[in-house]
ZADO-1210 file (C-alpha; in nm, 4 decimals, padded with zeros to 6 digits):
<atoms>
<atom x="-02.1019" y="02.0078" z="02.8675" code="MET" pos="1"/>
<atom x="-02.0705" y="01.8619" z="02.5233" code="ALA" pos="2"/>
<atom x="-01.8028" y="01.6187" z="02.4191" code="LYS" pos="3"/>
<atom x="-01.5265" y="01.7384" z="02.1935" code="ARG" pos="4"/>
<atom x="-01.5036" y="01.5737" z="01.8575" code="ARG" pos="5"/>
<atom x="-01.1893" y="01.3813" z="01.7955" code="SER" pos="6"/>
<atom x="-01.0043" y="01.4757" z="01.4834" code="ARG" pos="7"/>
<atom x="-00.9134" y="01.1990" z="01.2440" code="LYS" pos="8"/>
<atom x="-00.5888" y="01.2081" z="01.0562" code="ALA" pos="9"/>
<atom x="-00.6407" y="01.3054" z="00.6919" code="PRO" pos="10"/>
<atom x="-00.6040" y="01.0189" z="00.4455" code="PRO" pos="11"/>
<atom x="-00.2609" y="00.9868" z="00.2859" code="PRO" pos="12"/>
<atom x="-00.2307" y="01.1449" z="-00.0588" code="PRO" pos="13"/>
<atom x="-00.2670" y="00.9112" z="-00.3542" code="LYS" pos="14"/>
<atom x="00.0538" y="00.8337" z="-00.5361" code="LYS" pos="15"/>
<atom x="00.0534" y="00.9230" z="-00.9025" code="VAL" pos="16"/>
<atom x="00.1955" y="00.6488" z="-01.1205" code="GLN" pos="17"/>
<atom x="00.4732" y="00.7673" z="-01.3483" code="LYS" pos="18"/>
<atom x="00.4617" y="00.6850" z="-01.7167" code="VAL" pos="19"/>
<atom x="00.7664" y="00.4748" z="-01.8093" code="PRO" pos="20"/>
<atom x="01.0289" y="00.6009" z="-02.0528" code="THR" pos="21"/>
<atom x="01.1960" y="00.2636" z="-02.1238" code="ALA" pos="22"/>
<atom x="00.9989" y="00.0046" z="-02.3194" code="PHE" pos="23"/>
<atom x="01.0328" y="-00.3488" z="-02.4572" code="ASP" pos="24"/>
<atom x="01.1231" y="-00.3835" z="-02.8229" code="PHE" pos="25"/>
<atom x="00.9322" y="-00.6764" z="-02.9748" code="PRO" pos="26"/>
<atom x="01.1715" y="-00.7365" z="-03.2665" code="PHE" pos="27"/>
<atom x="01.4936" y="-00.7957" z="-03.0754" code="CYS" pos="28"/>
<atom x="01.3160" y="-00.9366" z="-02.7636" code="SER" pos="29"/>
<atom x="01.5004" y="-00.7265" z="-02.5067" code="HIS" pos="30"/>
<atom x="01.3214" y="-00.5715" z="-02.2111" code="THR" pos="31"/>
<atom x="01.3650" y="-00.2015" z="-02.1434" code="GLY" pos="32"/>
<atom x="01.5876" y="-00.1447" z="-02.4445" code="SER" pos="33"/>
<atom x="01.3833" y="00.1297" z="-02.6155" code="VAL" pos="34"/>
<atom x="01.4373" y="00.4789" z="-02.4743" code="HIS" pos="35"/>
<atom x="01.2391" y="00.7801" z="-02.5898" code="CYS" pos="36"/>
<atom x="01.3592" y="01.1399" z="-02.5921" code="SER" pos="37"/>
<atom x="01.1737" y="01.4559" z="-02.6889" code="ILE" pos="38"/>
<atom x="01.3394" y="01.7797" z="-02.8042" code="ASP" pos="39"/>
<atom x="01.0714" y="02.0497" z="-02.7917" code="LEU" pos="40"/>
<atom x="01.2926" y="02.3558" z="-02.7635" code="LYS" pos="41"/>
<atom x="01.4895" y="02.3432" z="-03.0837" code="LYS" pos="42"/>
<atom x="01.3756" y="02.0929" z="-03.3445" code="ASP" pos="43"/>
<atom x="01.0327" y="01.9709" z="-03.2195" code="MET" pos="44"/>
<atom x="01.1539" y="01.6122" z="-03.2755" code="VAL" pos="45"/>
<atom x="01.0790" y="01.2955" z="-03.0807" code="ALA" pos="46"/>
<atom x="01.3166" y="00.9982" z="-03.1064" code="VAL" pos="47"/>
<atom x="01.2700" y="00.6377" z="-02.9942" code="ALA" pos="48"/>
<atom x="01.5820" y="00.4216" z="-03.0164" code="ALA" pos="49"/>
<atom x="01.6636" y="00.0625" z="-02.9258" code="CYS" pos="50"/>
<atom x="01.9944" y="00.0417" z="-02.7420" code="GLY" pos="51"/>
<atom x="02.0566" y="-00.3206" z="-02.8420" code="VAL" pos="52"/>
<atom x="01.9837" y="-00.3426" z="-03.2156" code="CYS" pos="53"/>
<atom x="02.0309" y="00.0324" z="-03.2854" code="LYS" pos="54"/>
<atom x="01.6900" y="00.0761" z="-03.4561" code="GLU" pos="55"/>
<atom x="01.5677" y="00.4380" z="-03.4491" code="VAL" pos="56"/>
<atom x="01.2261" y="00.5943" z="-03.5056" code="TYR" pos="57"/>
<atom x="01.1878" y="00.9722" z="-03.5422" code="THR" pos="58"/>
<atom x="00.8657" y="01.1726" z="-03.5529" code="THR" pos="59"/>
<atom x="00.7367" y="01.5260" z="-03.5045" code="VAL" pos="60"/>
<atom x="00.6548" y="01.6223" z="-03.1452" code="ALA" pos="61"/>
<atom x="00.4349" y="01.8843" z="-02.9852" code="ASN" pos="62"/>
<atom x="00.3876" y="02.0112" z="-02.6310" code="ALA" pos="63"/>
<atom x="00.1549" y="01.7235" z="-02.5378" code="LEU" pos="64"/>
<atom x="00.3753" y="01.4408" z="-02.6659" code="THR" pos="65"/>
<atom x="00.4768" y="01.1806" z="-02.4056" code="GLU" pos="66"/>
<atom x="00.7273" y="00.8932" z="-02.4420" code="PRO" pos="67"/>
<atom x="00.4461" y="00.6351" z="-02.4514" code="ILE" pos="68"/>
<atom x="00.2959" y="00.8186" z="-02.7509" code="ASP" pos="69"/>
<atom x="00.6203" y="00.7891" z="-02.9465" code="ILE" pos="70"/>
<atom x="00.6569" y="00.4196" z="-02.8661" code="TYR" pos="71"/>
<atom x="00.2951" y="00.3378" z="-02.9593" code="SER" pos="72"/>
<atom x="00.3248" y="00.5321" z="-03.2847" code="GLU" pos="73"/>
<atom x="00.6407" y="00.3358" z="-03.3703" code="TRP" pos="74"/>
<atom x="00.4698" y="00.0023" z="-03.3023" code="ILE" pos="75"/>
<atom x="00.1673" y="00.1110" z="-03.5101" code="ASP" pos="76"/>
<atom x="00.3953" y="00.2010" z="-03.8026" code="GLU" pos="77"/>
<atom x="00.5674" y="-00.1389" z="-03.7770" code="CYS" pos="78"/>
<atom x="00.2309" y="-00.3153" z="-03.7860" code="VAL" pos="79"/>
<atom x="00.1269" y="-00.1132" z="-04.0933" code="LYS" pos="80"/>
<atom x="00.4545" y="-00.1964" z="-04.2689" code="ALA" pos="81"/>
<atom x="00.4134" y="-00.5694" z="-04.1986" code="ASN" pos="82"/>
<atom x="00.0433" y="-00.5863" z="-04.2874" code="GLU" pos="83"/>
<atom x="00.0800" y="-00.7634" z="-04.6250" code="GLY" pos="84"/>
<atom x="00.3780" y="-00.9812" z="-04.5348" code="VAL" pos="85"/>
<atom x="00.3271" y="-01.3590" z="-04.5166" code="ASP" pos="86"/>
<atom x="00.5066" y="-01.5340" z="-04.2318" code="VAL" pos="87"/>
<atom x="00.6067" y="-01.9011" z="-04.2618" code="ASP" pos="88"/>
<atom x="00.4545" y="-02.1035" z="-03.9800" code="SER" pos="89"/>
<atom x="00.7108" y="-02.3576" z="-03.8640" code="ARG" pos="90"/>
</atoms>
């Protein structure tokens, strides 16, 4: 008679990391103060707002827009706006 093969337990499923919706705002130096919301049903608008200093960034959203996209676009726009500004080094 042949031996029966022992069955191994299947490997546990991999956990998918969630993309955060709260981010750090570099201008007011608070962690987790920027929250992003997306309204796709009515206005197709995405809003990123800092809860501490009340700064708001609004952009057009589509079905593939994620909160990290809104935050990165806001930071990119801030960098573009500050490109020609000289900062005093103290």
